C-alpha positions, 0 to 999 in steps of 0.5 A, spaced: 523 893 726 530 891 725 528 884 724 522 887 718 528 889 715 532 884 716 527 880 713 525 884 707 533 885 705 534 877 705 527 877 700 531 882 696 537 878 695 534 872 694 530 876 688 537 879 686 540 871 685 536 869 679 541 868 674 541 873 668 541 867 663 535 865 667 528 863 662 523 868 661 517 865 666 522 866 672 524 873 670 516 874 670 515 871 676 521 875 679 517 882 676 511 880 681 514 878 686 518 884 686 511 888 686 509 884 694 516 886 696 515 893 694 508 892 698 511 890 704 517 894 704 512 900 703 508 897 709 514 897 713 514 905 714 507 905 714 504 908 707 498 904 706 500 901 700 495 898 695 496 893 690 495 892 682 489 895 680 486 895 674 481 903 673 478 903 667 482 899 663 488 901 665 494 897 669 498 902 675 502 896 679 499 900 686 500 907 689 501 909 697 500 914 701 505 919 704 504 926 708 497 926 706 497 925 699 497 919 694 503 916 690 501 913 684 507 907 683 510 903 678 515 898 679 520 894 673 526 889 673 529 889 666 536 887 664 538 894 662 537 902 663 529 903 662 528 909 656 524 915 656 518 912 653 517 907 659 517 913 664 513 917 659 508 912 659 507 912 667 507 919 667 501 919 662 497 915 668 499 920 673 497 925 668 490 922 668 488 922 675 486 929 680 490 934 680 496 934 684 497 927 683 504 924 684 508 918 681 514 914 683 518 909 679 522 903 681 527 901 676 532 896 678 536 897 673 536 905 673 535 909 667 538 912 661 542 919 661 537 921 656 529 919 660 532 923 665 534 929 663 528 929 657 523 927 664 526 933 667 527 938 662 519 937 661 513 942 663 510 939 669 514 935 674 509 929 678 514 924 677 519 921 681 525 916 679 527 911 684 533 905 683 536 899 686 540 903 691 534 907 693 532 901 696 538 899 700 538 905 702 532 905 704 533 897 707 539 901 711 535 905 714 532 907 720 528 911 716 525 906 711 522 908 704 518 913 707 525 917 710 528 916 702 522 919 699 522 925 703 530 926 701 527 925 694 521 929 695 524 935 697 529 935 692 524 935 686 521 941 690 527 945 691 531 944 685 526 939 680 531 934 681 527 928 678 532 922 681 536 925 686 540 919 689 540 918 696 546 914 696 553 915 693 559 912 692 564 914 698 572 912 696 576 913 702 583 913 701 587 912 706 594 910 710 593 902 711 594 900 718 599 895 717 602 896 711 606 904 709 603 905 703 595 907 702 590 903 702 583 905 697 576 902 699 569 904 696 563 904 699 555 906 698 554 912 703 548 916 704 549 923 701 546 926 708 550 923 713 555 926 717 562 922 715 568 927 713 567 929 706 574 932 703 570 933 695 564 932 693 564 930 685 558 930 681 558 927 674 553 925 669 552 917 669 554 911 672 560 909 667 563 916 669 562 915 676 566 908 675 572 911 672 572 917 676 573 912 682 578 908 679 581 914 678 582 917 683 584 911 688 590 911 683 592 918 683 592 919 691 595 912 691 600 915 686 601 921 690 601 918 697 596 922 699 589 921 702 583 924 702 574 922 703 571 923 696 564 922 694 562 922 687 554 923 686 551 921 679 546 926 677 543 923 670 545 928 665 549 936 665 542 939 666 542 935 673 549 937 675 548 943 678 541 942 681 544 935 684 550 939 687 546 945 690 542 940 694 548 935 696 551 943 698 546 944 703 546 936 707 553 936 707 558 941 712 562 946 710 568 944 710 567 940 704 570 942 697 565 941 690 566 940 683 562 938 677 565 934 671 561 934 665 561 932 657 562 937 653 558 934 647 562 939 642 560 946 646 565 945 652 564 953 654 556 952 654 557 946 658 561 950 663 556 956 662 550 952 663 553 948 670 556 955 673 549 959 672 545 954 676 550 953 681 547 958 689 555 957 690 563 956 687 564 949 685 571 947 680 568 945 674 571 940 669 568 939 661 570 934 658 570 934 650 566 931 647 566 926 653 569 922 658 572 917 653 575 921 650 581 921 656 580 912 654 579 911 647 586 912 645 589 908 649 583 902 648 588 898 644 582 897 639 583 901 632 576 902 631 574 906 637 573 913 634 571 918 638 566 921 632 562 914 633 561 914 640 553 914 640 554 908 636 559 904 640 558 897 641 557 894 649 564 891 647 567 897 645 564 901 651 567 894 655 574 895 652 575 903 654 572 901 661 578 897 662 582 902 661 582 907 667 586 902 672 591 900 667 593 907 664 599 911 665 597 916 668 602 921 665 601 919 659 593 921 661 597 927 664 601 929 657 595 929 653 589 931 656 589 938 660 582 937 662 585 931 666 590 935 669 585 939 673 582 933 675 588 930 677 590 937 680 584 937 683 584 931 687 591 933 690 589 939 692 583 936 696 587 931 700 592 930 705 599 928 705 600 921 709 
């Protein structure tokens, strides 16, 4: 099995090596090769995959079988996160099949937060979502893609989570062996592994995860403390309590839990939305109107205004993304009480070096 995984890993790495500015023909070819790769990945887990077929003129990328149930498959490799329209087009195909049929949508580029929220809040959940991290987790695990699917299906059945992150960011800050100052490392970790975790932080989207990971490392180094902090992306505030409940069941009782969410001009409503659906207590930090409020004033770009955040260009997002690694932590503490909450949370659930 390890030889098969090594071969599949090499195939996926070759697909990822295609340059971003490659011609459209090369990208279309990669999309076709990606479907072949997924077929092999599913076959390696004994999921009886079927390749692309066209029932009544409708095109379906494939299907597979898990625990006696047939799943339809859709696979996409685009540059940007997929919008809700792409998911709903696939959901329509699943809706038109035998009652009880489920669908798996695999997007290497992930999904927009709005798309996941829309699907999660829908009346019928019959599609689950997977991304690049799920493929990496399947390639790294003895359980293969079958193990990833079972974890995602359980989360969907128990909590209605359509985009359960089987892997997450593990930030370990500890003393370096050859130096007195602390050293931070970041890696992808399974949410159900048995490594020590002092704190799990659930956030809304990938941008939040990236910023919070950087800040957490800086805070613990600044305070000369060590900690094992796990960051998990829920893809939307409505999914935060559902993902938190699911992960809490899989980790030891020693881990503390927290949620960081955008207030969207209704911070009390957001806090209530999360708190009402939690099975147990957790710290809730609501940044209004969103996490970018911590950084926008320090982006050195007078055109970046919080009231325009929904229309920010990629260049403006890029300017804000540089702030967490450079901003003066004391300035953030003096300006934003919610950042002080985050700061104190990290210190409280860490240990002195």
